[in-house]
BALOBA-1460 file (C-alpha; in Angstrom, 3 decimals):
// residues 262
<rec num="1" residu="m" x="-0.146" y="0.012" z="0.073"/>
<rec num="2" residu="h" x="2.943" y="2.542" z="0.998"/>
<rec num="3" residu="k" x="4.697" y="1.542" z="-2.033"/>
<rec num="4" residu="g" x="1.772" y="2.650" z="-4.243"/>
<rec num="5" residu="k" x="0.967" y="5.905" z="-2.632"/>
<rec num="6" residu="s" x="4.683" y="6.779" z="-2.343"/>
<rec num="7" residu="l" x="5.074" y="6.099" z="-6.430"/>
<rec num="8" residu="l" x="1.966" y="8.377" z="-6.973"/>
<rec num="9" residu="v" x="3.417" y="11.274" z="-4.517"/>
<rec num="10" residu="g" x="6.603" y="11.001" z="-6.371"/>
<rec num="11" residu="l" x="4.517" y="11.471" z="-9.906"/>
<rec num="12" residu="v" x="2.494" y="14.414" z="-8.600"/>
<rec num="13" residu="s" x="5.574" y="16.194" z="-7.022"/>
<rec num="14" residu="g" x="7.857" y="15.445" z="-9.838"/>
<rec num="15" residu="a" x="5.602" y="16.630" z="-12.488"/>
<rec num="16" residu="f" x="4.930" y="19.705" z="-10.660"/>
<rec num="17" residu="g" x="8.580" y="20.288" z="-9.922"/>
<rec num="18" residu="g" x="9.744" y="19.639" z="-13.540"/>
<rec num="19" residu="l" x="7.005" y="22.020" z="-14.992"/>
<rec num="20" residu="v" x="7.057" y="25.141" z="-13.005"/>
<rec num="21" residu="g" x="11.010" y="24.829" z="-12.000"/>
<rec num="22" residu="l" x="10.639" y="23.683" z="-8.419"/>
<rec num="23" residu="g" x="11.858" y="20.623" z="-6.631"/>
<rec num="24" residu="g" x="8.588" y="19.567" z="-5.894"/>
<rec num="25" residu="g" x="8.848" y="19.408" z="-2.139"/>
<rec num="26" residu="v" x="6.171" y="22.322" z="-1.830"/>
<rec num="27" residu="i" x="3.976" y="19.574" z="-2.852"/>
<rec num="28" residu="m" x="5.504" y="16.367" z="-1.865"/>
<rec num="29" residu="i" x="5.574" y="17.446" z="2.017"/>
<rec num="30" residu="p" x="1.697" y="17.829" z="2.316"/>
<rec num="31" residu="l" x="1.203" y="14.783" z="0.677"/>
<rec num="32" residu="l" x="3.603" y="12.769" z="2.706"/>
<rec num="33" residu="t" x="1.739" y="14.018" z="5.993"/>
<rec num="34" residu="r" x="-1.456" y="13.379" z="5.047"/>
<rec num="35" residu="f" x="-1.462" y="10.242" z="2.765"/>
<rec num="36" residu="l" x="1.460" y="8.519" z="4.291"/>
<rec num="37" residu="g" x="1.516" y="9.569" z="8.025"/>
<rec num="38" residu="l" x="4.801" y="10.882" z="8.477"/>
<rec num="39" residu="n" x="5.302" y="13.638" z="11.017"/>
<rec num="40" residu="q" x="6.732" y="17.292" z="9.685"/>
<rec num="41" residu="h" x="10.393" y="16.311" z="10.469"/>
<rec num="42" residu="q" x="9.902" y="13.202" z="8.757"/>
<rec num="43" residu="a" x="8.413" y="14.644" z="5.723"/>
<rec num="44" residu="h" x="11.096" y="17.554" z="5.219"/>
<rec num="45" residu="g" x="13.926" y="14.912" z="5.629"/>
<rec num="46" residu="t" x="12.461" y="12.437" z="3.319"/>
<rec num="47" residu="s" x="11.521" y="14.917" z="0.820"/>
<rec num="48" residu="l" x="15.120" y="16.381" z="0.401"/>
<rec num="49" residu="a" x="16.324" y="12.677" z="-0.057"/>
<rec num="50" residu="a" x="13.922" y="12.167" z="-2.999"/>
<rec num="51" residu="l" x="14.279" y="15.567" z="-4.396"/>
<rec num="52" residu="v" x="17.916" y="15.063" z="-5.364"/>
<rec num="53" residu="f" x="16.710" y="12.850" z="-8.036"/>
<rec num="54" residu="t" x="14.190" y="15.405" z="-9.409"/>
<rec num="55" residu="g" x="17.336" y="17.772" z="-9.474"/>
<rec num="56" residu="l" x="19.110" y="14.801" z="-11.701"/>
<rec num="57" residu="t" x="16.056" y="14.062" z="-14.150"/>
<rec num="58" residu="g" x="14.728" y="17.674" z="-14.384"/>
<rec num="59" residu="a" x="18.249" y="19.159" z="-15.147"/>
<rec num="60" residu="h" x="19.427" y="16.413" z="-17.761"/>
<rec num="61" residu="t" x="15.831" y="17.189" z="-19.292"/>
<rec num="62" residu="y" x="16.445" y="20.780" z="-19.515"/>
<rec num="63" residu="w" x="20.111" y="20.300" z="-20.714"/>
<rec num="64" residu="l" x="18.732" y="18.498" z="-23.729"/>
<rec num="65" residu="h" x="16.983" y="21.625" z="-24.566"/>
<rec num="66" residu="g" x="19.832" y="23.516" z="-23.893"/>
<rec num="67" residu="s" x="18.485" y="25.381" z="-20.781"/>
<rec num="68" residu="v" x="21.065" y="24.738" z="-18.375"/>
<rec num="69" residu="d" x="24.209" y="27.119" z="-17.193"/>
<rec num="70" residu="v" x="26.411" y="24.517" z="-15.683"/>
<rec num="71" residu="a" x="28.884" y="27.366" z="-14.666"/>
<rec num="72" residu="a" x="26.094" y="29.411" z="-12.534"/>
<rec num="73" residu="a" x="24.952" y="25.948" z="-11.094"/>
<rec num="74" residu="a" x="28.199" y="25.099" z="-9.577"/>
<rec num="75" residu="l" x="28.339" y="28.690" z="-7.963"/>
<rec num="76" residu="l" x="24.906" y="28.185" z="-6.457"/>
<rec num="77" residu="a" x="26.052" y="25.005" z="-5.132"/>
<rec num="78" residu="a" x="29.132" y="25.992" z="-3.853"/>
<rec num="79" residu="t" x="27.414" y="27.834" z="-0.954"/>
<rec num="80" residu="a" x="24.223" y="26.087" z="-0.776"/>
<rec num="81" residu="i" x="26.108" y="22.715" z="0.317"/>
<rec num="82" residu="a" x="27.080" y="24.144" z="3.722"/>
<rec num="83" residu="t" x="23.715" y="26.140" z="4.264"/>
<rec num="84" residu="a" x="21.652" y="23.463" z="3.496"/>
<rec num="85" residu="s" x="22.814" y="21.410" z="6.177"/>
<rec num="86" residu="l" x="22.644" y="24.214" z="8.517"/>
<rec num="87" residu="g" x="18.715" y="24.558" z="7.565"/>
<rec num="88" residu="a" x="18.356" y="20.944" z="8.347"/>
<rec num="89" residu="l" x="20.168" y="21.204" z="11.725"/>
<rec num="90" residu="f" x="17.779" y="24.131" z="12.668"/>
<rec num="91" residu="a" x="14.625" y="22.504" z="11.348"/>
<rec num="92" residu="h" x="15.383" y="19.556" z="13.546"/>
<rec num="93" residu="s" x="15.958" y="21.760" z="16.458"/>
<rec num="94" residu="l" x="12.183" y="23.217" z="15.978"/>
<rec num="95" residu="p" x="8.951" y="21.484" z="17.425"/>
<rec num="96" residu="e" x="6.458" y="20.362" z="15.349"/>
<rec num="97" residu="w" x="3.987" y="23.048" z="15.387"/>
<rec num="98" residu="q" x="6.508" y="25.838" z="14.643"/>
<rec num="99" residu="l" x="8.117" y="23.874" z="11.863"/>
<rec num="100" residu="k" x="4.592" y="23.139" z="10.368"/>
<rec num="101" residu="g" x="3.761" y="27.032" z="10.761"/>
<rec num="102" residu="a" x="7.008" y="28.064" z="9.075"/>
<rec num="103" residu="f" x="6.323" y="25.545" z="6.081"/>
<rec num="104" residu="g" x="2.684" y="26.783" z="5.975"/>
<rec num="105" residu="a" x="3.797" y="30.294" z="5.474"/>
<rec num="106" residu="f" x="6.811" y="29.237" z="2.921"/>
<rec num="107" residu="l" x="3.916" y="27.546" z="0.778"/>
<rec num="108" residu="i" x="2.172" y="31.054" z="0.661"/>
<rec num="109" residu="v" x="5.095" y="32.750" z="-0.101"/>
<rec num="110" residu="v" x="6.031" y="30.356" z="-3.171"/>
<rec num="111" residu="a" x="2.388" y="30.827" z="-4.252"/>
<rec num="112" residu="l" x="2.690" y="34.587" z="-4.552"/>
<rec num="113" residu="l" x="6.239" y="34.101" z="-6.471"/>
<rec num="114" residu="l" x="4.454" y="31.731" z="-9.056"/>
<rec num="115" residu="v" x="1.722" y="34.414" z="-9.526"/>
<rec num="116" residu="l" x="4.082" y="36.996" z="-10.101"/>
<rec num="117" residu="k" x="6.297" y="35.282" z="-12.539"/>
<rec num="118" residu="p" x="5.286" y="37.020" z="-15.764"/>
<rec num="119" residu="y" x="6.111" y="40.244" z="-14.075"/>
<rec num="120" residu="y" x="9.178" y="40.257" z="-12.588"/>
<rec num="121" residu="a" x="10.826" y="39.227" z="-15.572"/>
<rec num="122" residu="q" x="10.312" y="42.480" z="-17.192"/>
<rec num="123" residu="y" x="12.702" y="44.021" z="-14.315"/>
<rec num="124" residu="s" x="15.383" y="41.777" z="-14.918"/>
<rec num="125" residu="g" x="19.026" y="42.849" z="-14.767"/>
<rec num="126" residu="s" x="22.163" y="41.868" z="-16.644"/>
<rec num="127" residu="a" x="24.786" y="41.487" z="-13.907"/>
<rec num="128" residu="s" x="28.248" y="40.246" z="-15.178"/>
<rec num="129" residu="g" x="31.808" y="39.588" z="-13.980"/>
<rec num="130" residu="w" x="32.226" y="39.531" z="-10.216"/>
<rec num="131" residu="v" x="28.588" y="40.897" z="-9.393"/>
<rec num="132" residu="r" x="27.485" y="37.888" z="-11.491"/>
<rec num="133" residu="v" x="29.614" y="35.547" z="-9.007"/>
<rec num="134" residu="a" x="28.469" y="37.149" z="-5.803"/>
<rec num="135" residu="v" x="24.862" y="37.192" z="-6.794"/>
<rec num="136" residu="l" x="25.079" y="33.582" z="-7.513"/>
<rec num="137" residu="l" x="27.162" y="32.630" z="-4.325"/>
<rec num="138" residu="a" x="24.419" y="34.602" z="-1.874"/>
<rec num="139" residu="s" x="21.709" y="33.142" z="-3.684"/>
<rec num="140" residu="g" x="23.061" y="29.793" z="-3.091"/>
<rec num="141" residu="i" x="23.481" y="30.793" z="0.861"/>
<rec num="142" residu="v" x="20.056" y="31.545" z="1.213"/>
<rec num="143" residu="a" x="18.517" y="28.915" z="-1.035"/>
<rec num="144" residu="g" x="20.699" y="26.349" z="0.510"/>
<rec num="145" residu="f" x="19.722" y="27.164" z="4.097"/>
<rec num="146" residu="f" x="15.834" y="27.130" z="3.154"/>
<rec num="147" residu="a" x="16.367" y="23.860" z="1.515"/>
<rec num="148" residu="g" x="17.288" y="22.417" z="4.230"/>
<rec num="149" residu="l" x="14.875" y="23.814" z="6.533"/>
<rec num="150" residu="m" x="11.749" y="23.319" z="4.391"/>
<rec num="151" residu="g" x="12.841" y="20.166" z="2.743"/>
<rec num="152" residu="v" x="12.723" y="21.736" z="-0.586"/>
<rec num="153" residu="g" x="14.909" y="22.058" z="-3.770"/>
<rec num="154" residu="g" x="15.429" y="25.957" z="-3.243"/>
<rec num="155" residu="g" x="14.080" y="26.652" z="-6.570"/>
<rec num="156" residu="s" x="11.642" y="29.163" z="-5.538"/>
<rec num="157" residu="l" x="14.381" y="31.288" z="-4.407"/>
<rec num="158" residu="m" x="17.015" y="30.629" z="-6.960"/>
<rec num="159" residu="v" x="14.908" y="31.208" z="-9.889"/>
<rec num="160" residu="p" x="13.662" y="34.744" z="-9.202"/>
<rec num="161" residu="a" x="17.205" y="35.860" z="-8.485"/>
<rec num="162" residu="m" x="18.715" y="34.515" z="-11.635"/>
<rec num="163" residu="v" x="15.629" y="35.803" z="-13.411"/>
<rec num="164" residu="l" x="15.770" y="39.431" z="-11.588"/>
<rec num="165" residu="l" x="19.437" y="40.024" z="-10.978"/>
<rec num="166" residu="l" x="21.066" y="38.256" z="-13.756"/>
<rec num="167" residu="g" x="18.765" y="38.356" z="-16.749"/>
<rec num="168" residu="f" x="18.135" y="34.630" z="-17.013"/>
<rec num="169" residu="s" x="15.290" y="33.595" z="-19.265"/>
<rec num="170" residu="q" x="12.742" y="31.613" z="-17.419"/>
<rec num="171" residu="h" x="13.499" y="28.530" z="-18.940"/>
<rec num="172" residu="l" x="17.536" y="28.742" z="-18.296"/>
<rec num="173" residu="a" x="16.941" y="29.823" z="-14.520"/>
<rec num="174" residu="q" x="14.418" y="26.835" z="-13.858"/>
<rec num="175" residu="g" x="17.105" y="24.203" z="-15.576"/>
<rec num="176" residu="t" x="19.991" y="25.745" z="-13.672"/>
<rec num="177" residu="s" x="18.441" y="25.811" z="-10.227"/>
<rec num="178" residu="l" x="17.354" y="22.085" z="-10.736"/>
<rec num="179" residu="l" x="21.220" y="20.968" z="-11.317"/>
<rec num="180" residu="a" x="22.289" y="23.113" z="-8.491"/>
<rec num="181" residu="m" x="19.934" y="21.269" z="-6.230"/>
<rec num="182" residu="v" x="21.504" y="18.009" z="-6.616"/>
<rec num="183" residu="p" x="24.510" y="18.721" z="-4.334"/>
<rec num="184" residu="a" x="22.982" y="21.053" z="-1.961"/>
<rec num="185" residu="g" x="19.762" y="18.742" z="-1.480"/>
<rec num="186" residu="a" x="22.303" y="15.947" z="-1.048"/>
<rec num="187" residu="s" x="23.920" y="17.736" z="1.725"/>
<rec num="188" residu="g" x="20.874" y="18.610" z="3.514"/>
<rec num="189" residu="a" x="19.105" y="15.153" z="2.872"/>
<rec num="190" residu="y" x="22.414" y="13.685" z="4.446"/>
<rec num="191" residu="t" x="22.113" y="15.830" z="7.560"/>
<rec num="192" residu="h" x="18.240" y="14.997" z="7.912"/>
<rec num="193" residu="w" x="19.278" y="11.302" z="7.447"/>
<rec num="194" residu="r" x="21.961" y="11.351" z="10.602"/>
<rec num="195" residu="l" x="19.131" y="12.913" z="12.674"/>
<rec num="196" residu="g" x="16.928" y="10.022" z="11.856"/>
<rec num="197" residu="n" x="14.293" y="12.291" z="9.515"/>
<rec num="198" residu="v" x="14.592" y="10.016" z="6.622"/>
<rec num="199" residu="v" x="12.182" y="7.441" z="6.286"/>
<rec num="200" residu="t" x="14.044" y="5.533" z="3.688"/>
<rec num="201" residu="g" x="11.390" y="2.465" z="3.079"/>
<rec num="202" residu="i" x="9.379" y="4.777" z="1.244"/>
<rec num="203" residu="v" x="12.161" y="6.709" z="-0.916"/>
<rec num="204" residu="p" x="12.510" y="4.371" z="-4.022"/>
<rec num="205" residu="g" x="9.045" y="4.538" z="-4.667"/>
<rec num="206" residu="l" x="8.967" y="8.477" z="-4.639"/>
<rec num="207" residu="i" x="12.152" y="8.321" z="-6.705"/>
<rec num="208" residu="a" x="10.648" y="6.192" z="-9.562"/>
<rec num="209" residu="g" x="7.496" y="8.486" z="-9.221"/>
<rec num="210" residu="i" x="9.628" y="11.431" z="-9.258"/>
<rec num="211" residu="i" x="11.881" y="10.326" z="-12.254"/>
<rec num="212" residu="l" x="8.712" y="9.361" z="-14.363"/>
<rec num="213" residu="g" x="6.772" y="12.660" z="-13.040"/>
<rec num="214" residu="t" x="9.721" y="15.169" z="-13.602"/>
<rec num="215" residu="y" x="10.683" y="13.917" z="-17.078"/>
<rec num="216" residu="g" x="7.154" y="14.315" z="-18.204"/>
<rec num="217" residu="g" x="6.844" y="18.077" z="-16.249"/>
<rec num="218" residu="a" x="10.214" y="19.157" z="-17.584"/>
<rec num="219" residu="t" x="9.128" y="18.175" z="-21.326"/>
<rec num="220" residu="l" x="5.683" y="19.833" z="-20.917"/>
<rec num="221" residu="a" x="7.547" y="22.999" z="-19.665"/>
<rec num="222" residu="h" x="8.909" y="23.290" z="-23.450"/>
<rec num="223" residu="w" x="6.020" y="22.576" z="-25.116"/>
<rec num="224" residu="l" x="2.811" y="24.342" z="-23.119"/>
<rec num="225" residu="s" x="2.505" y="27.595" z="-21.436"/>
<rec num="226" residu="e" x="2.438" y="27.155" z="-17.972"/>
<rec num="227" residu="a" x="0.188" y="30.229" z="-17.108"/>
<rec num="228" residu="s" x="-3.234" y="28.544" z="-16.289"/>
<rec num="229" residu="l" x="-1.267" y="25.766" z="-14.478"/>
<rec num="230" residu="r" x="0.832" y="28.368" z="-12.407"/>
<rec num="231" residu="l" x="-2.274" y="29.969" z="-11.325"/>
<rec num="232" residu="i" x="-4.111" y="26.610" z="-10.486"/>
<rec num="233" residu="f" x="-0.768" y="25.421" z="-8.357"/>
<rec num="234" residu="a" x="-0.625" y="28.949" z="-6.894"/>
<rec num="235" residu="a" x="-4.282" y="28.415" z="-5.399"/>
<rec num="236" residu="i" x="-3.480" y="24.974" z="-4.280"/>
<rec num="237" residu="l" x="-0.305" y="25.954" z="-2.402"/>
<rec num="238" residu="i" x="-2.047" y="28.738" z="-0.898"/>
<rec num="239" residu="g" x="-4.735" y="26.209" z="0.483"/>
<rec num="240" residu="l" x="-2.606" y="23.964" z="1.879"/>
<rec num="241" residu="g" x="-0.463" y="26.968" z="3.629"/>
<rec num="242" residu="m" x="-3.354" y="28.258" z="5.175"/>
<rec num="243" residu="r" x="-4.221" y="24.514" z="6.491"/>
<rec num="244" residu="d" x="-0.791" y="24.030" z="7.785"/>
<rec num="245" residu="l" x="-0.922" y="27.441" z="9.531"/>
<rec num="246" residu="i" x="-4.438" y="26.537" z="10.860"/>
<rec num="247" residu="k" x="-3.061" y="22.968" z="12.005"/>
<rec num="248" residu="s" x="0.478" y="24.698" z="13.590"/>
<rec num="249" residu="l" x="-2.112" y="26.738" z="16.089"/>
<rec num="250" residu="r" x="-3.962" y="24.045" z="16.936"/>
<rec num="251" residu="l" x="-0.674" y="22.166" z="17.877"/>
<rec num="252" residu="k" x="0.544" y="24.948" z="19.920"/>
<rec num="253" residu="r" x="-2.409" y="25.209" z="21.930"/>
<rec num="254" residu="a" x="-3.159" y="21.573" z="22.659"/>
<rec num="255" residu="l" x="0.853" y="21.911" z="23.774"/>
<rec num="256" residu="l" x="-0.135" y="24.930" z="25.760"/>
<rec num="257" residu="g" x="-2.818" y="22.748" z="27.517"/>
<rec num="258" residu="h" x="-6.046" y="24.171" z="26.010"/>
<rec num="259" residu="p" x="-7.968" y="21.151" z="25.162"/>
<rec num="260" residu="a" x="-10.986" y="23.314" z="24.356"/>
<rec num="261" residu="l" x="-9.139" y="24.551" z="21.467"/>
<rec num="262" residu="r" x="-7.553" y="21.608" z="20.109"/>
């Protein structure tokens, strides 16, 4: 039963990640907690472990279409590797209700970034030289920490930074972020695994689903306009984010000893 569910979770998450250039963790984590019964810490760690394969599969597909900047991905990953581990450690230190609430707020921010995608590209810059290097390294620091903390690939932060500050096209930024998440995600996932937050038994099913789903989503991204899908996904993320915020408050109230408010 869990194998079938994990395969389905991987398919849905991989397709989402490949289509809109995110790791898919924003979809995978709510599915892991709701349908597979993982707690919030386990969902973050397991998601990050599986999303390494989203990066590999998605980046390869984008590379076949000429939409990966390997040098930029290496610079992003250079700093993200270290901060992803720190993010994982910080996530482990948070109580369940705080981590769930933080993830709910993160989902809403990601949804807003998705809605604003068509608008921020027109304000893109074109930094070069050492400024370009500095932007990529700084973006890796922030994205890596949030990857480890939230159990996601970091593309939700990397992609806007590359488009807005470096003048990357949307597809090039998405492919580059998928490649950068491979070493960064592996670093965060390893830390989560050492802390006992990776449910290894369901990872193979997630990986199989992710590989199939990401290939399909990344391929469609080069054939279809994702405008309507983007808005649908944004609405779903806002709903999931609000649900997690409400659950976080209930967990907090229960912890503080208010049974009537549970």
